[in-house]
N, C-alpha and C positions, 0 to 999 in steps of 0.2 A: 563444105560438107553438106551433103543432101540431108533433108529434114528427117527422112526415115532412119538414116544412120545416126543422126544426132539423138533421136528418141532412144535408140538402143544404147548409145553411149551414156546418156543421162540416166537411163534406167539402171545400168550397171553401176554407175557412180552412186546413185541413191541407195542401191543395195549395200554397197561397201560402206557407205557412211551411216547406214541405219536410219535414213530419212524416210520414214513411213509415209508421210504426207506427199512428198514428191514422188515416191515410188508408186503410190496409188494413183496419183494424177497422171503420170506418164503412162501407166498401164491402161488407164481409162482412155487416153488419147489414142494409144495403139489399138484398143478394141474398137473405137469409133472409126479409125482408119481402116481396119480390117473389114468392118461392116460396109464401108464405102467401096472398098475394092471388090467385095463379093457382089454388091449391087451392080457395079460397073461390069464385072465379068458376066453377069446374067444378061446384061444389055449388049454384050459383045464389044465392050470398050476396054481400053488399056487400064491398068491400075492408076490411081490418082497421082497426078504430078504435083510438084511443089505449089503451084498456084491454087490447085484444088485443096491441098492440105492446109494452106494458109486460110482459105475460105472456111474450111471446117473448124479450124482453131478459133476464128472470129465468131463463128456460130456458137461454139461451145462457151466462149466468153459471154456472149449475149445471153445465153440460157442461164448461166450462173449469176449474172448481174440481176436478171429478173427474179431468179429464185431467192437471192439475197434480200431483195426488196420485199418479197412476200414473207420471208422469215422475219424480217424486221417488223413488218406490220402485224405479224402474228405473235409477236412477243417471244421470239426464239433467237436471241442474239448469238448464241453459240453456234447454231446452224448457219446463220448469216456469215459469221466469221470464218467458218469452214469453207463456204462458197468463195469468199473473198481470197482466202489463201490459195484455192485452186486457180482462181483468176490470175493471181500473181505468177504462179508457176507456168500457166499456159502462155501468158504474155511474154515470158522469157524466151519463147520460141519464135515470136513474131519479130519482124524487122522493126526498126524505129518508125513510130507512127508520124504521119505528116502533121504539121501544125496548121492552124486555120489559114494563115497566109498562103502556105504551099497548096492547101486544098483548094482555096479560091482560084489560084493561078492555074491549077490543073483542070478545074471545072471550066474556066474560060477557054483554055486551050482545047479541051475536048469539044466544047460547043463550036468553036471555029473549025476544028478538024472534021466534025461530023456534018457541019452545015446546018445545024439545028436552027429552026426559025420560030418555034413556039412550044408550048407545053406538050403538044402531041408528040414531039420528038424526044421527050425525056428518056424513054427507054433506050434509044440509041446512044444517048450521051452517057447514061449510067453503064451500059454494056461496054462502051469504049473505056470508061474509067476503070471498070472491074478488070478488063483485059490488061491494062497497063499498071494499075496500082493495087492489085489484090494483096491483102495482108498489110498494106501500109497506110490505107485510108479508112476512116470511119464512114461507111457508106450511108449510115443514118443521117449524119450531118451533111454529107455531100449531096444527098437527095434534096434536102431543104435548100441548099445553095443553088443546085441546078434548077429546081422549081422556081425560085425567085428570079434567077437570071433569065430563064425562058419566058416567064410572065412579063418581065420588063421589055423583052423583045417583041412580044405579041401586040 
């Protein structure tokens, strides 16, 4: 099932079940997706594909994680809990995340595939990883692994 169809189905299911938190989160995802499609249309591009949608979802998770941290520091645990519940709902749409061993293997393969020789080639390696593993890999962690591996080569 395409992600867009899944969002619609999940929204209908949340409405029927009376799950207000899930309904609000799915609507928020759809609004962000609509904004992305409008932006793409303005640039003469096609609507976002599944890979772009997965990247959008990861960006939303990152934003909510940062917000939850700020709320915790500000003494607002109820708002932090709300952000974490949104994160859990959004993560439900992502494919299974790669563990550290799988990420390390993918990084090594991408370095070999791109022929990267040093830190200056980091962008090429990350681009190759994003093209292959969008939505399944934490690119914050992968970036550190790529940097370390390329520094060792230099």
